[in-house]
LOGUNU-108850 format. One line per field, with one value per residue (C-alpha): residue number from 1; residue in one letter; x, y, z. Coordinates in Angstrom, 3 decimals. Example, Ala and Ser with C-alpha at 12.3 -4.5 7.8 and 13.67 -1.06 7.14 Angstrom:
! LOGUNU-108850
vopa = (1:2);
dose = (A:S);
X = (12.300:13.670);
Y = (-4.500:-1.060);
Z = (7.800:7.140);
This chain:
! LOGUNU-108850
vopa = (1:2:3:4:5:6:7:8:9:10:11:12:13:14:15:16:17:18:19:20:21:22:23:24:25:26:27:28:29:30:31:32:33:34:35:36:37:38:39:40:41:42:43:44:45:46:47:48:49:50:51:52:53:54:55:56:57:58:59:60:61:62:63:64:65:66:67:68:69:70:71:72:73:74:75:76:77:78:79:80:81:82:83:84:85:86:87:88:89:90:91:92:93:94:95:96:97:98:99:100:101:102:103:104:105:106:107:108:109:110:111:112:113:114:115:116:117:118:119:120:121:122:123:124:125:126:127:128:129:130:131:132:133:134:135:136:137:138:139:140:141:142:143:144:145:146:147:148:149:150:151:152:153:154:155:156:157:158:159:160:161:162:163:164:165:166:167:168:169:170:171:172:173:174:175:176:177:178:179:180:181:182:183:184:185:186:187:188:189:190:191:192:193:194:195:196:197:198:199:200:201:202:203:204:205:206:207:208:209:210:211:212:213:214:215:216:217:218:219:220:221:222:223:224:225:226:227:228:229:230:231:232:233:234:235:236:237:238:239:240:241:242:243:244:245:246:247:248:249:250:251:252:253:254:255:256:257:258:259:260:261:262:263:264:265:266:267:268:269:270:271:272:273:274:275:276:277:278:279:280:281:282:283:284:285:286:287:288:289:290:291:292:293:294:295:296:297:298:299:300:301:302:303:304:305:306:307:308:309:310:311:312:313:314:315:316:317:318:319:320:321:322:323:324:325:326:327:328:329:330:331:332:333:334:335:336:337:338:339:340:341:342:343:344:345:346:347:348:349:350:351:352:353:354:355:356:357:358:359:360:361:362:363:364:365:366:367:368:369:370:371:372:373:374:375:376:377:378:379:380:381:382:383:384:385:386:387:388:389:390:391);
dose = (M:P:V:I:S:T:N:I:A:A:N:S:A:V:R:Y:L:N:V:N:S:A:D:Q:T:S:S:L:S:K:L:A:S:G:S:R:I:S:Q:A:S:D:D:A:A:G:L:A:I:S:T:R:I:T:S:D:V:T:T:L:T:Q:A:A:T:N:A:S:H:G:I:S:V:L:Q:T:A:D:G:G:A:A:N:I:S:D:I:L:Q:R:M:K:A:L:A:S:Q:S:A:S:G:T:V:T:D:N:E:R:T:Y:I:D:A:E:F:S:Q:L:T:E:E:I:N:G:I:S:E:S:T:R:Y:N:G:Q:S:L:L:D:G:S:S:A:F:A:N:G:V:S:V:M:V:G:S:D:A:S:D:T:I:T:V:S:I:A:K:L:T:A:E:A:L:G:I:T:A:A:E:D:E:A:A:A:D:L:V:G:G:T:T:G:F:D:A:S:A:G:D:V:S:F:K:V:N:G:T:T:V:T:L:A:D:D:G:G:T:N:S:D:G:I:Y:S:A:D:D:I:A:D:A:I:N:A:A:L:G:S:T:S:T:V:T:A:S:V:D:S:T:T:G:A:L:T:L:S:N:S:A:T:G:S:S:S:S:I:S:L:T:D:F:T:G:L:S:A:S:D:L:G:F:D:T:T:S:S:V:G:R:D:K:G:D:T:L:S:V:A:K:Q:D:G:A:S:A:A:L:E:A:L:D:K:A:I:N:T:V:S:K:A:R:A:D:I:G:A:T:E:S:R:F:A:F:R:S:E:S:I:A:T:S:I:E:N:L:S:A:A:N:S:A:I:E:D:V:D:V:A:S:E:S:A:K:L:A:S:A:K:V:K:T:Q:A:A:V:A:A:A:S:Q:A:S:Q:M:P:Q:D:L:L:K:L:L:Q);
X = (0.000:1.531:1.831:3.548:3.727:6.111:8.874:9.416:11.649:13.945:14.164:15.101:17.670:19.250:19.380:21.235:23.448:24.460:25.116:27.195:29.058:29.902:31.136:33.263:34.711:35.433:37.237:39.281:40.214:41.315:43.342:44.951:45.872:46.662:44.653:41.536:40.376:40.200:37.815:36.662:33.316:35.080:36.131:35.987:37.443:40.100:41.101:41.568:43.680:45.712:46.399:47.716:49.897:51.252:52.112:53.962:55.882:56.900:58.113:59.980:61.637:63.003:63.970:66.025:67.794:68.379:69.894:72.160:73.328:73.926:76.112:78.046:78.702:79.944:82.131:83.706:84.341:85.761:88.150:89.525:89.705:91.597:94.189:94.560:95.001:97.787:99.489:99.289:100.883:103.745:104.088:104.248:107.021:108.918:108.407:109.658:112.718:113.438:112.965:115.734:119.055:120.871:119.650:121.515:119.839:120.869:119.042:116.052:115.811:115.289:112.771:110.895:110.667:108.642:106.691:105.635:104.629:102.457:100.760:99.869:98.606:96.171:94.576:94.668:92.825:90.266:89.443:89.526:87.392:84.190:80.699:78.366:80.668:80.882:84.136:83.290:86.233:87.166:84.111:82.722:79.800:76.420:77.536:79.731:76.557:74.518:72.324:69.003:68.437:64.866:64.729:61.015:57.518:57.139:58.779:60.201:61.781:65.327:68.949:71.351:74.737:77.436:81.050:83.802:86.214:89.602:91.869:95.348:93.930:91.043:93.505:95.775:98.674:98.217:97.437:93.827:94.654:97.557:98.666:100.420:103.740:103.511:104.095:107.470:106.954:109.876:110.611:108.734:111.378:113.637:117.396:120.509:122.502:124.829:127.762:126.708:124.684:123.211:121.463:119.761:117.793:114.096:113.448:116.664:115.913:118.385:116.982:119.375:118.984:121.318:122.761:122.141:122.778:119.209:116.142:118.092:121.365:121.571:121.396:118.351:115.584:112.034:109.847:108.043:111.359:112.264:108.812:108.991:112.468:111.379:108.247:110.217:112.853:110.373:108.066:104.301:104.236:105.712:103.424:105.569:104.725:105.944:103.607:103.606:100.831:99.263:98.592:101.697:104.159:105.419:107.053:105.450:106.385:103.542:103.261:99.871:100.855:99.931:101.523:105.214:105.546:104.669:107.899:109.556:113.312:115.708:119.358:122.737:122.658:125.350:126.005:123.227:121.614:118.077:117.872:118.592:115.320:113.597:113.176:113.781:113.420:114.471:112.303:108.812:107.439:103.780:102.574:100.982:97.740:98.531:101.862:102.315:104.013:107.705:110.158:113.201:114.241:114.249:111.970:109.499:109.503:108.675:105.773:104.596:104.300:101.685:99.793:99.814:98.426:95.481:95.058:95.043:92.408:90.302:90.415:89.690:86.596:85.452:85.820:83.978:81.074:81.066:81.069:78.237:76.053:76.904:75.880:72.584:71.941:72.706:70.170:67.597:68.075:67.298:64.200:63.018:63.501:61.408:58.666:58.551:58.286:55.440:53.506:53.868:52.497:49.542:48.862:49.054:46.379:44.099:44.822:46.282:43.889:43.594:44.307:42.821:39.619:39.202:39.890:37.079:34.782:35.776:35.009:31.627:30.871:31.793:29.434:26.623:27.221:27.052:23.867:22.337:23.202:21.529:18.493:18.180:18.340:15.595:13.461:13.663:12.081:9.040:6.856:7.533:6.381:3.167:2.409:2.191:-1.064:-2.627:-1.838);
Y = (0.000:3.290:5.813:9.162:9.525:6.592:5.754:2.102:1.497:4.370:3.116:-0.354:1.028:3.170:0.190:-1.899:1.061:1.237:-2.518:-2.552:0.588:-1.018:-4.163:-2.025:-0.105:-3.358:-4.856:-1.700:-1.682:-5.327:-4.853:-1.689:-3.272:-6.721:-8.190:-10.301:-9.160:-5.371:-5.285:-7.786:-8.344:-9.719:-12.878:-12.705:-16.177:-15.718:-12.384:-13.979:-16.807:-14.446:-12.134:-15.053:-16.298:-12.794:-12.564:-15.895:-14.865:-11.572:-13.384:-16.011:-13.334:-11.786:-15.260:-15.724:-12.451:-13.618:-16.869:-14.918:-12.802:-15.966:-17.388:-14.113:-14.228:-17.806:-17.143:-14.189:-16.287:-19.160:-16.809:-15.627:-19.178:-20.292:-17.568:-18.659:-22.266:-21.202:-19.330:-22.381:-24.520:-22.047:-21.956:-25.743:-25.690:-23.174:-25.299:-28.376:-26.450:-25.204:-28.670:-30.046:-30.622:-29.115:-25.609:-23.466:-21.460:-18.268:-19.396:-20.423:-16.823:-15.677:-18.448:-17.511:-13.882:-14.910:-17.399:-14.605:-12.285:-14.996:-15.480:-11.785:-12.042:-14.787:-12.340:-9.634:-11.791:-12.989:-9.367:-7.949:-10.657:-8.610:-8.623:-5.675:-4.259:-7.488:-9.397:-12.984:-14.953:-13.276:-14.445:-10.927:-11.156:-12.811:-15.516:-17.016:-18.160:-18.838:-16.544:-17.709:-16.728:-16.733:-18.841:-19.438:-18.041:-19.435:-18.042:-21.467:-21.930:-20.873:-21.927:-21.281:-19.813:-20.518:-19.477:-20.733:-18.393:-18.679:-16.377:-17.432:-18.022:-20.161:-22.218:-22.839:-20.816:-18.231:-19.521:-18.781:-19.350:-20.412:-23.842:-26.712:-27.926:-30.769:-34.168:-35.788:-39.391:-41.766:-45.409:-48.528:-51.081:-49.219:-49.418:-51.245:-49.298:-52.105:-49.723:-48.317:-45.428:-43.043:-39.715:-36.831:-33.731:-33.008:-29.263:-28.961:-31.807:-34.702:-38.155:-41.010:-44.606:-46.516:-49.973:-51.047:-54.743:-55.447:-55.333:-53.836:-55.620:-56.388:-52.662:-53.063:-50.527:-50.725:-47.761:-48.246:-48.128:-44.848:-43.313:-44.267:-42.756:-39.481:-39.111:-39.909:-37.297:-34.551:-35.101:-34.809:-31.003:-30.931:-30.200:-32.543:-36.227:-39.369:-42.157:-45.316:-46.071:-49.377:-50.269:-49.111:-49.123:-45.669:-43.454:-39.994:-36.782:-34.268:-30.824:-29.773:-26.089:-23.724:-20.814:-20.048:-21.549:-24.864:-26.495:-29.884:-29.944:-32.923:-31.965:-33.095:-36.717:-38.816:-42.376:-42.293:-40.042:-38.914:-41.474:-44.243:-43.281:-43.183:-39.383:-37.677:-34.217:-32.962:-29.891:-28.491:-25.119:-24.109:-20.912:-17.924:-16.588:-14.653:-16.370:-17.619:-20.670:-20.173:-21.983:-20.177:-23.442:-26.954:-28.293:-25.455:-26.170:-29.826:-28.835:-26.293:-28.996:-30.853:-27.647:-26.579:-29.943:-29.380:-25.812:-26.966:-29.581:-26.909:-24.625:-27.539:-28.468:-24.838:-24.631:-27.931:-26.583:-23.367:-25.325:-27.577:-24.609:-22.833:-25.933:-26.003:-22.365:-23.111:-25.943:-23.885:-21.027:-23.404:-24.644:-21.079:-20.156:-23.167:-22.284:-18.681:-19.858:-22.278:-19.857:-17.081:-19.391:-20.315:-16.668:-15.791:-18.358:-16.791:-13.097:-12.303:-11.312:-13.355:-10.564:-12.351:-13.296:-9.885:-8.113:-10.112:-9.126:-5.478:-5.599:-7.178:-4.582:-1.773:-3.088:-3.554:-0.064:1.449:-0.509:0.630:4.261:3.919:2.191:4.858:7.548:5.877:5.255:8.908:9.852:7.575:10.080:12.737:10.318:9.588:13.301:13.518:11.519:14.549:16.922);
Z = (0.000:-1.115:1.762:2.121:5.928:6.514:4.055:4.959:1.944:2.903:6.502:5.295:2.864:5.604:7.988:5.413:4.617:8.299:8.470:5.288:6.323:9.707:7.926:5.643:8.617:10.491:7.490:6.981:10.694:10.609:7.439:8.791:12.158:10.800:13.646:13.251:16.697:16.671:19.637:22.265:20.543:17.462:19.387:23.202:23.813:21.150:22.682:26.123:24.706:22.552:25.504:27.595:24.750:24.147:27.859:27.718:24.608:26.232:29.367:27.359:25.251:28.451:29.685:26.517:27.306:30.889:29.636:27.311:30.248:32.285:29.539:29.374:33.130:32.927:29.897:31.703:34.810:32.774:31.002:34.344:35.700:32.584:33.186:36.810:35.679:33.318:36.166:38.432:35.725:35.505:39.302:39.392:36.803:38.959:42.076:40.234:39.086:42.610:44.104:41.888:43.580:40.615:41.540:44.079:46.850:45.069:41.923:44.031:45.225:41.635:41.027:44.194:43.038:39.972:42.075:44.466:41.621:40.104:43.470:43.472:39.899:40.904:43.333:40.668:38.154:40.697:41.558:38.028:36.425:36.481:35.043:35.527:38.210:40.219:40.777:39.911:41.310:44.594:46.536:47.016:44.585:45.048:42.613:45.361:47.154:44.020:41.917:40.438:36.809:35.450:32.295:31.845:32.255:35.771:38.927:39.801:36.373:37.252:36.830:39.707:38.822:41.421:40.876:43.173:44.918:43.214:45.202:46.306:49.779:48.522:46.473:49.476:48.088:50.844:54.344:55.275:58.952:61.115:59.907:61.595:60.270:57.800:59.383:58.919:57.898:58.300:57.649:58.661:59.621:62.052:61.615:62.778:65.407:66.391:66.240:69.644:71.059:68.505:68.975:67.208:68.192:67.714:67.962:69.990:72.418:72.295:71.703:72.476:71.381:73.684:73.117:76.712:76.211:77.184:74.998:72.124:72.720:69.021:68.261:66.013:66.711:65.389:64.527:67.858:69.735:68.045:68.695:72.383:72.710:71.067:73.206:76.378:75.555:74.594:77.560:77.882:77.582:74.088:71.139:69.042:69.254:67.533:66.484:64.403:61.924:62.925:59.298:57.460:60.361:59.322:61.942:61.964:63.772:64.254:65.842:67.204:67.348:64.498:62.690:62.626:66.132:64.544:63.491:63.370:63.025:63.092:63.669:65.058:63.981:65.697:64.643:62.056:59.454:58.715:55.938:58.485:60.136:56.764:56.635:53.291:54.867:58.283:58.850:58.469:59.579:59.746:58.083:59.772:58.322:55.140:54.517:50.955:49.548:48.915:46.671:48.051:49.744:48.369:51.117:50.515:46.791:47.425:49.682:47.087:44.426:46.453:47.265:43.611:42.505:44.846:43.585:39.956:40.795:42.524:39.483:37.140:39.159:39.184:35.407:34.986:37.061:35.025:31.771:32.915:33.851:30.602:28.653:30.530:29.616:25.961:25.797:27.675:25.206:22.336:24.168:24.802:21.144:20.084:22.574:21.367:17.760:18.498:20.706:18.134:15.446:17.662:18.446:14.765:13.951:16.559:16.159:12.738:9.966:6.772:4.288:1.273:3.070:4.694:1.382:-0.195:2.694:2.239:-1.484:-0.769:1.913:-0.499:-3.187:-0.655:0.742:-2.727:-3.433:-0.128:-0.935:-4.333:-2.796:-0.100:-2.769:-4.773:-1.677:-0.672:-4.020:-3.592:-1.584:-4.224:-6.926:-4.955:-4.646:-8.427:-8.184:-6.470:-9.350);
């Protein structure tokens, strides 16, 4: 029924014009942003999932950076530890040279000068091996007690970085506290003193092994006989004691004192020599706190060799631990990269716009909009056409 008060056709055309125009605007917005979800109403569930994935990707990206920093710390520490290891190898060579009987005490003085400088350089390297202002090898940084590095999207997903202290003191080259003198370990079978009474001094106290015609009338003394004679001569107040290992039978002299007051010295042999007792060295002095190893004397050089072996083993273990942690970081970095790639692909499937499909929708919306505009224009003319019937 033709009417002029209500233009139903125009209203319908305008409604479709609004719908098509909104579709066109939505398509343009999606194509411009590259996102399929330009507002929550486009896909509420997809938006929630995409937001969570984006959060995980952002966290993992930072975790990858953290892992890279962790590797850098470990590589820096390993470089310093490698230098210290090289120094210890050189110090061991110097100690071996000084321990040789072909070297004079004067030459040992020159050797000891380099040995002392290398000891100082160990401390220099341990302090100067730094990352982000922290010294990594002198025990002053947080890495000495372990630092947790975030390598995932969860707070518990961490790798602990611990770096050992590698100063001269930590390696036993400098005394960390007052030390006792090294034990003197002698023979296991005693010796034949049939030529008569023999004697020697332990820290200045004379010990006499007498051929009394009694128990030792044959002049043959066991390790137990010698230990008893030493302990009897020194008395119960002495810090030096002699003992015999029940398993090996070795005669051992020990001093319970510490520091420079800790010493064991065998002198003034009469009727026998140190080698008769099975001793290959006749003195040992403990170090005060802060004292360093010295190769200025042959005995000191021999003791330094053992200490340097332990120091080299300590550094080797520290480097092995560093390498193991670095390897873990490397594998974790690969895992993080894979996770980021997969999550990004999943997020793309949810969020990214399909350009071809959306372009087709835009073209369709444009045509429909143009048609709606034309229809609205025609519908607006209908009342005017009806008025012509009244003329």
